[in-house]
N, CA, C and O atoms as CSV, one atom per row, in Angstrom:
chain,resi,resn,atom,element,x,y,z
A,1,MET,N,N,103.874,64.949,-151.048
A,1,MET,CA,C,103.278,63.663,-151.301
A,1,MET,C,C,104.160,62.893,-152.277
A,1,MET,O,O,104.762,63.483,-153.175
A,2,ASN,N,N,104.232,61.615,-152.107
A,2,ASN,CA,C,105.085,60.761,-152.910
A,2,ASN,C,C,104.440,60.511,-154.272
A,2,ASN,O,O,103.238,60.254,-154.340
A,3,ALA,N,N,105.215,60.583,-155.362
A,3,ALA,CA,C,104.685,60.374,-156.717
A,3,ALA,C,C,104.182,58.956,-156.893
A,3,ALA,O,O,103.215,58.728,-157.620
A,4,GLN,N,N,104.813,58.011,-156.246
A,4,GLN,CA,C,104.370,56.628,-156.382
A,4,GLN,C,C,103.054,56.408,-155.675
A,4,GLN,O,O,102.258,55.571,-156.102
A,5,ALA,N,N,102.805,57.139,-154.604
A,5,ALA,CA,C,101.570,56.963,-153.859
A,5,ALA,C,C,100.378,57.521,-154.627
A,5,ALA,O,O,99.313,56.905,-154.630
A,6,CYS,N,N,100.530,58.668,-155.275
A,6,CYS,CA,C,99.379,59.269,-155.950
A,6,CYS,C,C,99.160,58.721,-157.358
A,6,CYS,O,O,98.015,58.535,-157.770
A,7,CYS,N,N,100.216,58.463,-158.090
A,7,CYS,CA,C,100.086,58.029,-159.484
A,7,CYS,C,C,101.063,56.901,-159.774
A,7,CYS,O,O,102.144,57.159,-160.303
A,8,PRO,N,N,100.716,55.648,-159.445
A,8,PRO,CA,C,101.678,54.577,-159.655
A,8,PRO,C,C,101.994,54.352,-161.128
A,8,PRO,O,O,103.118,53.972,-161.459
A,9,ASP,N,N,101.030,54.576,-162.021
A,9,ASP,CA,C,101.294,54.393,-163.447
A,9,ASP,C,C,102.282,55.440,-163.960
A,9,ASP,O,O,103.150,55.131,-164.776
A,10,LEU,N,N,102.149,56.660,-163.487
A,10,LEU,CA,C,103.033,57.725,-163.902
A,10,LEU,C,C,104.463,57.454,-163.413
A,10,LEU,O,O,105.428,57.675,-164.145
A,11,ALA,N,N,104.586,56.984,-162.202
A,11,ALA,CA,C,105.909,56.693,-161.653
A,11,ALA,C,C,106.559,55.542,-162.419
A,11,ALA,O,O,107.765,55.574,-162.666
A,12,ALA,N,N,105.789,54.535,-162.794
A,12,ALA,CA,C,106.335,53.395,-163.531
A,12,ALA,C,C,106.748,53.801,-164.935
A,12,ALA,O,O,107.732,53.286,-165.467
A,13,SER,N,N,105.996,54.728,-165.547
A,13,SER,CA,C,106.326,55.131,-166.911
A,13,SER,C,C,107.574,55.987,-166.974
A,13,SER,O,O,108.180,56.116,-168.038
A,14,HIS,N,N,107.968,56.572,-165.863
A,14,HIS,CA,C,109.155,57.418,-165.843
A,14,HIS,C,C,110.346,56.730,-165.196
A,14,HIS,O,O,111.363,57.373,-164.935
A,15,SER,N,N,110.239,55.447,-164.935
A,15,SER,CA,C,111.362,54.751,-164.319
A,15,SER,C,C,112.465,54.553,-165.360
A,15,SER,O,O,112.171,54.489,-166.554
A,16,PRO,N,N,113.714,54.456,-164.938
A,16,PRO,CA,C,114.826,54.258,-165.878
A,16,PRO,C,C,114.685,52.967,-166.686
A,16,PRO,O,O,115.089,52.920,-167.848
A,17,ALA,N,N,114.126,51.939,-166.096
A,17,ALA,CA,C,113.987,50.656,-166.802
A,17,ALA,C,C,113.028,50.782,-167.985
A,17,ALA,O,O,113.293,50.241,-169.059
A,18,SER,N,N,111.916,51.494,-167.793
A,18,SER,CA,C,110.944,51.618,-168.887
A,18,SER,C,C,111.463,52.539,-169.984
A,18,SER,O,O,111.155,52.344,-171.159
A,19,ARG,N,N,112.252,53.548,-169.599
A,19,ARG,CA,C,112.805,54.436,-170.617
A,19,ARG,C,C,113.842,53.728,-171.475
A,19,ARG,O,O,113.930,54.011,-172.669
A,20,SER,N,N,114.618,52.829,-170.919
A,20,SER,CA,C,115.631,52.137,-171.703
A,20,SER,C,C,115.039,50.966,-172.471
A,20,SER,O,O,115.635,50.528,-173.455
A,21,ALA,N,N,113.901,50.449,-172.062
A,21,ALA,CA,C,113.292,49.305,-172.738
A,21,ALA,C,C,112.651,49.713,-174.057
A,21,ALA,O,O,112.685,48.945,-175.018
A,22,ALA,N,N,112.078,50.887,-174.122
A,22,ALA,CA,C,111.402,51.316,-175.348
A,22,ALA,C,C,112.374,51.470,-176.519
A,22,ALA,O,O,112.089,50.940,-177.593
A,23,PRO,N,N,113.497,52.162,-176.373
A,23,PRO,CA,C,114.430,52.240,-177.496
A,23,PRO,C,C,115.037,50.878,-177.842
A,23,PRO,O,O,115.290,50.589,-179.011
A,24,ALA,N,N,115.265,50.055,-176.840
A,24,ALA,CA,C,115.814,48.731,-177.111
A,24,ALA,C,C,114.820,47.891,-177.899
A,24,ALA,O,O,115.211,47.176,-178.820
A,25,ALA,N,N,113.556,47.967,-177.554
A,25,ALA,CA,C,112.535,47.220,-178.283
A,25,ALA,C,C,112.416,47.737,-179.717
A,25,ALA,O,O,112.274,46.948,-180.652
A,26,ALA,N,N,112.471,49.044,-179.889
A,26,ALA,CA,C,112.406,49.618,-181.239
A,26,ALA,C,C,113.634,49.203,-182.047
A,26,ALA,O,O,113.525,48.867,-183.226
A,27,TRP,N,N,114.796,49.230,-181.409
A,27,TRP,CA,C,116.023,48.816,-182.090
A,27,TRP,C,C,115.917,47.352,-182.496
A,27,TRP,O,O,116.312,46.987,-183.603
A,28,TRP,N,N,115.386,46.511,-181.612
A,28,TRP,CA,C,115.260,45.093,-181.918
A,28,TRP,C,C,114.299,44.867,-183.090
A,28,TRP,O,O,114.542,43.995,-183.923
A,29,ARG,N,N,113.221,45.636,-183.162
A,29,ARG,CA,C,112.282,45.522,-184.294
A,29,ARG,C,C,112.965,45.907,-185.599
A,29,ARG,O,O,112.725,45.272,-186.626
A,30,VAL,N,N,113.804,46.927,-185.581
A,30,VAL,CA,C,114.542,47.335,-186.783
A,30,VAL,C,C,115.513,46.240,-187.209
A,30,VAL,O,O,115.608,45.919,-188.394
A,31,VAL,N,N,116.231,45.668,-186.252
A,31,VAL,CA,C,117.172,44.588,-186.568
A,31,VAL,C,C,116.422,43.393,-187.148
A,31,VAL,O,O,116.859,42.808,-188.139
A,32,ALA,N,N,115.303,43.030,-186.541
A,32,ALA,CA,C,114.522,41.888,-187.023
A,32,ALA,C,C,113.985,42.140,-188.428
A,32,ALA,O,O,113.979,41.231,-189.259
A,33,ALA,N,N,113.535,43.357,-188.701
A,33,ALA,CA,C,113.016,43.688,-190.029
A,33,ALA,C,C,114.130,43.638,-191.073
A,33,ALA,O,O,113.925,43.139,-192.180
A,34,ARG,N,N,115.302,44.151,-190.725
A,34,ARG,CA,C,116.420,44.109,-191.679
A,34,ARG,C,C,116.887,42.682,-191.930
A,34,ARG,O,O,117.247,42.333,-193.054
A,35,TRP,N,N,116.881,41.858,-190.890
A,35,TRP,CA,C,117.279,40.459,-191.064
A,35,TRP,C,C,116.272,39.732,-191.962
A,35,TRP,O,O,116.659,38.938,-192.820
A,36,ALA,N,N,114.992,40.004,-191.761
A,36,ALA,CA,C,113.967,39.387,-192.600
A,36,ALA,C,C,114.131,39.821,-194.058
A,36,ALA,O,O,113.974,39.007,-194.967
A,37,ALA,N,N,114.440,41.080,-194.281
A,37,ALA,CA,C,114.663,41.566,-195.646
A,37,ALA,C,C,115.893,40.906,-196.252
A,37,ALA,O,O,115.897,40.563,-197.434
A,38,HIS,N,N,116.933,40.726,-195.452
A,38,HIS,CA,C,118.149,40.062,-195.929
A,38,HIS,C,C,117.852,38.615,-196.317
A,38,HIS,O,O,118.301,38.149,-197.364
A,39,LEU,N,N,117.100,37.905,-195.481
A,39,LEU,CA,C,116.751,36.519,-195.791
A,39,LEU,C,C,115.889,36.434,-197.052
A,39,LEU,O,O,116.036,35.503,-197.844
A,40,GLU,N,N,115.006,37.389,-197.235
A,40,GLU,CA,C,114.180,37.403,-198.443
A,40,GLU,C,C,115.042,37.627,-199.682
A,40,GLU,O,O,114.807,37.008,-200.720
A,41,THR,N,N,116.028,38.499,-199.583
A,41,THR,CA,C,116.940,38.732,-200.701
A,41,THR,C,C,117.725,37.467,-201.033
A,41,THR,O,O,117.905,37.136,-202.205
A,42,LEU,N,N,118.191,36.764,-200.012
A,42,LEU,CA,C,118.909,35.507,-200.246
A,42,LEU,C,C,118.007,34.471,-200.899
A,42,LEU,O,O,118.431,33.733,-201.788
A,43,HIS,N,N,116.761,34.425,-200.447
A,43,HIS,CA,C,115.819,33.467,-201.013
A,43,HIS,C,C,115.565,33.758,-202.489
A,43,HIS,O,O,115.511,32.842,-203.310
A,44,LYS,N,N,115.410,35.029,-202.816
A,44,LYS,CA,C,115.196,35.397,-204.223
A,44,LYS,C,C,116.424,35.072,-205.070
A,44,LYS,O,O,116.297,34.650,-206.219
A,45,ALA,N,N,117.603,35.269,-204.505
A,45,ALA,CA,C,118.821,34.951,-205.249
A,45,ALA,C,C,118.918,33.454,-205.516
A,45,ALA,O,O,119.372,33.037,-206.581
A,46,ARG,N,N,118.492,32.650,-204.552
A,46,ARG,CA,C,118.533,31.204,-204.732
A,46,ARG,C,C,117.501,30.725,-205.741
A,46,ARG,O,O,117.698,29.692,-206.381
A,47,GLU,N,N,116.406,31.459,-205.893
A,47,GLU,CA,C,115.397,31.074,-206.877
A,47,GLU,C,C,115.979,31.089,-208.287
A,47,GLU,O,O,115.624,30.252,-209.118
A,48,PHE,N,N,116.866,32.032,-208.555
A,48,PHE,CA,C,117.460,32.143,-209.880
A,48,PHE,C,C,118.786,31.391,-209.982
A,48,PHE,O,O,119.428,31.401,-211.032
A,49,ASP,N,N,119.191,30.749,-208.905
A,49,ASP,CA,C,120.444,30.017,-208.919
A,49,ASP,C,C,120.366,28.753,-209.774
A,49,ASP,O,O,121.395,28.219,-210.189
A,50,PHE,N,N,119.143,28.272,-210.041
A,50,PHE,CA,C,118.998,27.086,-210.873
A,50,PHE,C,C,119.619,27.314,-212.246
A,50,PHE,O,O,120.098,26.369,-212.873
A,51,ALA,N,N,119.614,28.536,-212.709
A,51,ALA,CA,C,120.131,28.853,-214.044
A,51,ALA,C,C,121.646,28.701,-214.112
A,51,ALA,O,O,122.206,28.603,-215.204
A,52,SER,N,N,122.313,28.679,-212.970
A,52,SER,CA,C,123.771,28.560,-212.998
A,52,SER,C,C,124.213,27.194,-213.501
A,52,SER,O,O,125.350,27.044,-213.949
A,53,GLU,N,N,123.349,26.211,-213.435
A,53,GLU,CA,C,123.687,24.872,-213.900
A,53,GLU,C,C,123.336,24.656,-215.373
A,53,GLU,O,O,123.748,23.662,-215.971
A,54,LEU,N,N,122.589,25.569,-215.947
A,54,LEU,CA,C,122.128,25.386,-217.321
A,54,LEU,C,C,123.069,26.054,-218.313
A,54,LEU,O,O,123.687,27.075,-218.009
A,55,SER,N,N,123.170,25.471,-219.496
A,55,SER,CA,C,124.012,26.064,-220.541
A,55,SER,C,C,123.258,27.215,-221.207
A,55,SER,O,O,122.047,27.364,-221.042
A,56,ALA,N,N,123.996,28.019,-221.957
A,56,ALA,CA,C,123.389,29.158,-222.656
A,56,ALA,C,C,122.361,28.667,-223.672
A,56,ALA,O,O,121.313,29.289,-223.848
A,57,LYS,N,N,122.659,27.547,-224.344
A,57,LYS,CA,C,121.724,27.006,-225.335
A,57,LYS,C,C,120.407,26.588,-224.677
A,57,LYS,O,O,119.328,26.867,-225.200
A,58,THR,N,N,120.504,25.928,-223.543
A,58,THR,CA,C,119.296,25.515,-222.823
A,58,THR,C,C,118.502,26.728,-222.366
A,58,THR,O,O,117.274,26.745,-222.457
A,59,LEU,N,N,119.207,27.744,-221.874
A,59,LEU,CA,C,118.522,28.958,-221.430
A,59,LEU,C,C,117.813,29.640,-222.592
A,59,LEU,O,O,116.704,30.148,-222.425
A,60,ARG,N,N,118.443,29.658,-223.779
A,60,ARG,CA,C,117.788,30.227,-224.958
A,60,ARG,C,C,116.528,29.433,-225.304
A,60,ARG,O,O,115.490,30.005,-225.638
A,61,ASP,N,N,116.639,28.101,-225.217
A,61,ASP,CA,C,115.512,27.242,-225.551
A,61,ASP,C,C,114.310,27.467,-224.639
A,61,ASP,O,O,113.167,27.401,-225.092
A,62,ILE,N,N,114.557,27.728,-223.381
A,62,ILE,CA,C,113.428,27.923,-222.463
A,62,ILE,C,C,112.972,29.381,-222.404
A,62,ILE,O,O,112.027,29.711,-221.686
A,63,GLY,N,N,113.645,30.254,-223.161
A,63,GLY,CA,C,113.224,31.651,-223.227
A,63,GLY,C,C,113.659,32.481,-222.042
A,63,GLY,O,O,112.945,33.388,-221.613
A,64,ALA,N,N,114.822,32.176,-221.514
A,64,ALA,CA,C,115.342,32.931,-220.372
A,64,ALA,C,C,115.732,34.341,-220.809
A,64,ALA,O,O,116.003,34.571,-221.987
A,65,PRO,N,N,115.763,35.281,-219.873
A,65,PRO,CA,C,116.188,36.644,-220.204
A,65,PRO,C,C,117.630,36.674,-220.710
A,65,PRO,O,O,118.442,35.816,-220.363
A,66,ASP,N,N,117.929,37.668,-221.528
A,66,ASP,CA,C,119.264,37.801,-222.107
A,66,ASP,C,C,120.350,37.912,-221.046
A,66,ASP,O,O,121.474,37.450,-221.248
A,67,ARG,N,N,120.016,38.518,-219.928
A,67,ARG,CA,C,120.990,38.667,-218.841
A,67,ARG,C,C,121.456,37.298,-218.351
A,67,ARG,O,O,122.653,37.095,-218.143
A,68,LEU,N,N,120.531,36.356,-218.163
A,68,LEU,CA,C,120.909,35.021,-217.699
A,68,LEU,C,C,121.719,34.272,-218.755
A,68,LEU,O,O,122.667,33.557,-218.429
A,69,ILE,N,N,121.339,34.442,-220.021
A,69,ILE,CA,C,122.077,33.790,-221.102
A,69,ILE,C,C,123.506,34.321,-221.157
A,69,ILE,O,O,124.460,33.559,-221.312
A,70,SER,N,N,123.636,35.630,-221.027
A,70,SER,CA,C,124.958,36.250,-221.046
A,70,SER,C,C,125.802,35.764,-219.874
A,70,SER,O,O,126.984,35.468,-220.045
A,71,GLN,N,N,125.213,35.680,-218.699
A,71,GLN,CA,C,125.952,35.194,-217.532
A,71,GLN,C,C,126.405,33.752,-217.737
A,71,GLN,O,O,127.518,33.391,-217.353
A,72,ALA,N,N,125.552,32.926,-218.340
A,72,ALA,CA,C,125.927,31.529,-218.589
A,72,ALA,C,C,127.106,31.452,-219.562
A,72,ALA,O,O,128.011,30.638,-219.379
A,73,GLU,N,N,127.094,32.294,-220.591
A,73,GLU,CA,C,128.201,32.299,-221.544
A,73,GLU,C,C,129.499,32.757,-220.892
A,73,GLU,O,O,130.556,32.168,-221.120
A,74,VAL,N,N,129.418,33.800,-220.089
A,74,VAL,CA,C,130.610,34.292,-219.382
A,74,VAL,C,C,131.128,33.228,-218.429
A,74,VAL,O,O,132.336,33.002,-218.348
A,75,ARG,N,N,130.229,32.574,-217.710
A,75,ARG,CA,C,130.627,31.519,-216.781
A,75,ARG,C,C,131.332,30.380,-217.525
A,75,ARG,O,O,132.357,29.881,-217.060
A,76,ARG,N,N,130.791,29.965,-218.678
A,76,ARG,CA,C,131.393,28.894,-219.471
A,76,ARG,C,C,132.771,29.303,-219.962
A,76,ARG,O,O,133.717,28.520,-219.874
A,77,GLN,N,N,132.900,30.532,-220.483
A,77,GLN,CA,C,134.198,31.012,-220.975
A,77,GLN,C,C,135.217,31.099,-219.842
A,77,GLN,O,O,136.386,30.761,-220.026
A,78,SER,N,N,134.779,31.546,-218.690
A,78,SER,CA,C,135.679,31.650,-217.544
A,78,SER,C,C,136.155,30.261,-217.119
A,78,SER,O,O,137.328,30.063,-216.800
A,79,HIS,N,N,135.234,29.314,-217.120
A,79,HIS,CA,C,135.605,27.952,-216.754
A,79,HIS,C,C,136.606,27.370,-217.761
A,79,HIS,O,O,137.567,26.703,-217.378
A,80,GLU,N,N,136.370,27.627,-219.038
A,80,GLU,CA,C,137.301,27.135,-220.061
A,80,GLU,C,C,138.681,27.759,-219.905
A,80,GLU,O,O,139.688,27.064,-220.043
A,81,GLN,N,N,138.746,29.054,-219.621
A,81,GLN,CA,C,140.026,29.722,-219.415
A,81,GLN,C,C,140.740,29.165,-218.192
A,81,GLN,O,O,141.960,29.004,-218.196
A,82,HIS,N,N,139.986,28.878,-217.164
A,82,HIS,CA,C,140.573,28.310,-215.955
A,82,HIS,C,C,141.158,26.927,-216.257
A,82,HIS,O,O,142.272,26.612,-215.838
A,83,LEU,N,N,140.401,26.108,-216.983
A,83,LEU,CA,C,140.908,24.787,-217.349
A,83,LEU,C,C,142.146,24.895,-218.229
A,83,LEU,O,O,143.087,24.118,-218.067
A,84,TRP,N,N,142.159,25.840,-219.151
A,84,TRP,CA,C,143.303,26.041,-220.025
A,84,TRP,C,C,144.537,26.414,-219.202
A,84,TRP,O,O,145.633,25.904,-219.437
A,85,ALA,N,N,144.343,27.302,-218.246
A,85,ALA,CA,C,145.458,27.720,-217.384
A,85,ALA,C,C,145.979,26.543,-216.559
A,85,ALA,O,O,147.188,26.404,-216.374
A,86,LEU,N,N,145.084,25.706,-216.069
A,86,LEU,CA,C,145.516,24.532,-215.315
A,86,LEU,C,C,146.311,23.562,-216.197
A,86,LEU,O,O,147.309,22.985,-215.765
A,87,ARG,N,N,145.852,23.398,-217.431
A,87,ARG,CA,C,146.580,22.509,-218.343
A,87,ARG,C,C,147.966,23.065,-218.667
A,87,ARG,O,O,148.941,22.319,-218.754
A,88,GLN,N,N,148.038,24.382,-218.843
A,88,GLN,CA,C,149.335,25.007,-219.114
A,88,GLN,C,C,150.265,24.832,-217.931
A,88,GLN,O,O,151.449,24.548,-218.111
A,89,TRP,N,N,149.759,24.993,-216.748
A,89,TRP,CA,C,150.569,24.842,-215.552
A,89,TRP,C,C,151.041,23.398,-215.399
A,89,TRP,O,O,152.200,23.139,-215.077
A,90,ARG,N,N,150.100,22.446,-215.643
A,90,ARG,CA,C,150.434,21.028,-215.500
A,90,ARG,C,C,151.494,20.589,-216.521
A,90,ARG,O,O,152.418,19.846,-216.188
A,91,ASP,N,N,151.347,21.056,-217.764
A,91,ASP,CA,C,152.259,20.635,-218.839
A,91,ASP,C,C,153.581,21.399,-218.799
A,91,ASP,O,O,154.549,21.013,-219.454
A,92,GLY,N,N,153.613,22.450,-218.051
A,92,GLY,CA,C,154.870,23.166,-217.909
A,92,GLY,C,C,155.086,24.149,-218.937
A,92,GLY,O,O,156.114,24.827,-218.936
């Protein structure tokens, strides 16, 4: 007796197309979940990006964490060193 004739659901569940679709769907869910987590991480990083425009003094005034204040000071010093190097290059 033919398997499709007696149990059409069983025959469909064992077809090559259904076997390859399940892992592909699971893989796609994993990719989508990782992409969503990546976008959430980017969003959180952008939330704190406002501090990149503020000076260390302003950050101290608003009570920002020491880590942000330190980053602002390092950023300012790096910018000053870069400007100094450009001036040295320009003046010869």
